[in-house]
N, C-alpha and C positions, 0 to 999 in steps of 0.2 A: 222730305224722302231720306234726309243720314239721321234727323232720330226716326225714324218709324225702323232702321237700319238696324242706327244702334241698337234700340227696343225689342228687337228681333235677334237678334243676336246676347242680347243682354235677355234673355224672358228662353235662350237654351243654353244655358247656362249652367241651369242645376239637373238636367238631365245628364251633360256631361259631366259633372261631377257624378252621379248617380250608378255611370256608366267602366269610371276608375275603382277598380281592385281597389278595399281596402288594404294599410297593408301595417294596420295595429295601433300605428303611432311611428312605428317604428322609421325610419331619415336611410334611405336609401347610399344617398354619401354624405358624408362631412360638412360643413358647409363654414367659413370665415365671416363671419357677418359682423358688423361696424355699426354701431348703434349708437345714435348721434341724437342730442334734445337741451337745447336749449330751456328746458319749464324747470320755473323755481317752485322755490316756497311758496308762493301764494295760491300754486295752485300744488298741492300736495298729492295727487291721485298720479296725472300728470307728469309731477316729476318722480316721480316713484317710480314710474315704468318703465325708462330701461336699463334700471339695477333686477327690476323683478322677472320682467321674461327677458336681460342678457342669464339671470342668471341660471334662468328653466331654462333656456339655451345651450348651456354651456351644461345641467343635467342631462343631455337629447345628445349632448353631446360633440358638439361643434364648438369649434375655438371665435371666440367676441372681444373683442376689444370698446370702450364707450370713449365717445370722446362729448365730451361737456362745456358748452358756451354760453354764452348773454347771465341769464337769471341762472341759471344752475350751475352751473363756478359758485356760488355760495352755496351750495350742498354739500359739501367738501371741512365747510367751517363744524365742527364738534354739532355748539350748540343744537347752531340750523341743524344737520339730521341728527338728531336726537327730539325734536320737535316738529318731527315731517311726521303724520300718522294719517297715511293712504287710507282714499274711504274703504273696507271693505279684504283691505289686506292691512300687514304685520307693519310695524312703522318700520321704517327709512332705516334707521338704526339697525337692527338687527339682518334687513338683503342687505347693508354693505356689509355687515361683520360679514354673512355670508361668500359676496364675491371677491375677499380681504384672505377669509380662506383661500380661498378657489387659482387667486392669484390674475385673476380678469383684471385684465392695462385699464386703467383709468387715468385719461387725460383731461387735463383742464382750459382751456385757453385762455393763452401766460396773460395776455391785453382784458384780458377782460375778468381777467386777477384779479392782477392789481390794480382794475377800477376802482373794483367790490372789496378794497382789502381785502384779498383771500391767496397766506402765504403757502412758502412751503412749504411748512411748520405745518403749516393744514394739510394740506395738502400727503405727507408725508403717512399724518392719521390714518392713511385710507389705501396707503402703498401709489400712490397719484403720483402726475406727474406735472408737465404744466407743457401745453403743447403750441402750434403754430401753428400753420400756415401755410410750413413744408409736411408735418410733422403730420398734419391732417391724409395732404396727398397721397402722402404714403401709405398712411392706411385704408384708404378712396381706392386705392391700386393694391393691395393687400387684399383687400376687400373682397368675396365671391356675392354678395345680400350686401343693404347698406341698410339701416330698420333710422328713419328721424321720428323725437316724437316731440 
């Protein structure tokens, strides 16, 4: 019964979307968006998404901040960033250059960074800073939307 009700609502979604007037890609509200990721170089495409999507969201006029944890902090090592090439997308090093130019804040979990040998010198390469749980909470409270990758 619950499944049938869910499927009935799900089937109606395309009709609802078709009834909403198109805005030509323009967003009425500028959002504060937190991108959070734990994907590292073992999956280059997923690893690059927070930076690719953060760049696109910034281009659309939204305010973006990125928080990396787990294996994702390794992307802050220049040698790793230079070796990550997502399928169908530009190399991560190119996207990171855009992020740096736009001054999009990047935070790398401090505990995750220390255990993976990522140093403050590595972070400085991209204008990134060490993060911690308090910083993460402040970013969550700051944001209108949180996108996890």
